[in-house]
N, C-alpha and C positions, 0 to 999 in steps of 0.2 A: 775183391786182387786186390792190389795197397797197386799204386803208380809207380811205376822203375821208369830213371834216368837211363834215355837212350848213347850208349856209348861215343856213335858218329856224332849223330848231330845236338848230344848234348839237352832235349827236350823229355820232361816227364809224357809218360804214354801209360796206356793200360794196355796189360799182353792179353791178353786171349782166354779165352779161360781153360785151355785143350792142350796150352797148349806153356801156361805161363811160370810155370818154373822153370823154363826151363827157357825161354825168352828171355832175349838179354838187348834185342830191340827192337827199334819200334818197323813199320810197313809205314811211312808216310810219300820217305820221298825214294827213290830209286838211288840216289846215291844210298841209302842210310842200308839197304837191299841190298845195295852189290857189297857194300858195308859186314855188313853181314856173311852175307854169305865166303867171303873173303875166307875172314876169323875160322870161319869151321868149318870150311877147305886147309885154313894152318892146322888146328887142333884135332885131328881129319890125319895129317902128314906126322905131326908133334910122336905120334901111337909111335914104338919099333920095330912092330906088324905094318904096319903099313908104309916104309918107306919104303920100302924095294918093289911095292907092290906094282906086277906087269912090266919090272924089269927087268924080271927073272932068266933066264937064257930062254925060259922054256917056253914063254906069252913073246918073248924075240922070233925064236925063228918060226910061231904058230902065227902071228900077224905077216914072215915072210912068204911062208906059203899061200895064204892067201893075195895079197897084195899079187904072183906071179902068176897066182889061176883067174885073180879080174885086174886083168891089162886093161891101166887110160881109167881105170872106175875113178882115179882122180879129177880126167880133164873135162875142161867142159865142154858139153855134150852140144853139137856145130844146132843152129837155128833152119833145121831145110823143113820149107813148111807146104805138105802135103794140104791140097784138095780133100777137104769133106766127103764123106761117101752122099750126101744130103747135098739138099737144094737150098741155098741161102732163100730164106723169104719173106720178102721187110710186112713187116705187119699192116691191116689195112687199117685206118681212121677210122672208126666206128664214131658215132656220137647219142649222145646217150639223150633218147627223149621220149616223156612221162608218156605213156598210156593211159590216157586222155576220153574215153568214154562220153561218147555225145548221150544225158539222156534223155534230152529236154520231154521230145516227141513219144519216149515212150510210155509199153502200156503196164501197170502197174507190180504184174507176174514175170515180166522179163525184166527192173529192177531188181525181183528181192529171187531169181533166181542169180542174173550178174553180180547182187553186192554180199555175200553171204559175208564180208566180213562184218561186215558194214552191220549187218543186222547183229550179230554175236554184240559189239565191241558195245552195240544200243544196251541190249536183254544186260551185258555186265553193265553199264551206268546206270540203269532204272532199278535193277536189282542192287546194285553194289557187290555181285557174284568175283573173286576172282581167283576159284578154284577152279579147273575145264573137270571135276569130277560135282561139281558143283552148278554149270554152267551143265552140263548137260540131263543127269537132273530138270533143270529149271524146261532148258528146249525142249525137252519130250513134253510136257504138264502143254507149253505153252502150241507143242504140233497137236496135240492133241483138242485144244477152245478151237484151232484152227480149226480142225478140220471137225469138229460140232456146229462148230460155224457154221461151214459152208449143209454138213449134209443135215440140216436144220426136217425135222420132215415138216408135212402141209397141213397146214391149221383148220381146220373144221368147224364150221360151225360153230365159229369163239374155243371153240376146246385144247384146249391144246398136249396131244399124241407125241413121248418117248422124252421131251424134253429133259436133259440135268442140267441143268446148273453145275460151272466146274467150278472148283473155288480154290486160292492158291494158302498155304499151311504159311501162318507165321511166321516168319524171320530166328527169331528168340523165345524159343516154349518161354510159357508163359510164369511157369512159376521160377526162374532164373533171376538170382541174388548178383548187386553190386558186390562189388568185390573190386578194394582199394587198394593201386597196382605201387601206387609209389609214400609216402613220409608215415609217417604213425597212424596208432588207430587210429581210429571217432569211440567217441564216449571214455567213460572216465576208464 
């Protein structure tokens, strides 16, 4: 869009793309907008079809009838303050106090049960997982490891019975190729 010169403030402006062919005034100041409004009203009134708009006897009679049926519409309404139906309740001042649990003398099981969000954050930090679906599978694997650890069968006479070792799968497949994200491709 080419810049145009505002007839009111005489400054260059870029017209709106949706209305550029018809926009002649800028929108920078309220005075420019008022001049635009006045200009468009004058152009509308100059058309012969619009010169007697709402001035004919039919419209005048219609307005008179409406005013008769709505007496006092234009008068300022009196300010009668009425009591509200509800009582006015003053808000109580509440103080936000942090909920800090004292965990110095707690057992490990109590701390774990009281702090599941911390545990999830720790797992996410250690494993580097950010997606909830991946977190679910990791937490399930860790839960199975913990249950295997707690429910270990007793070892009799130096033998191991029913102990399975659980291993975590690698986070990346072994056959993954390196991908260059920016710049020119390596090599000739």
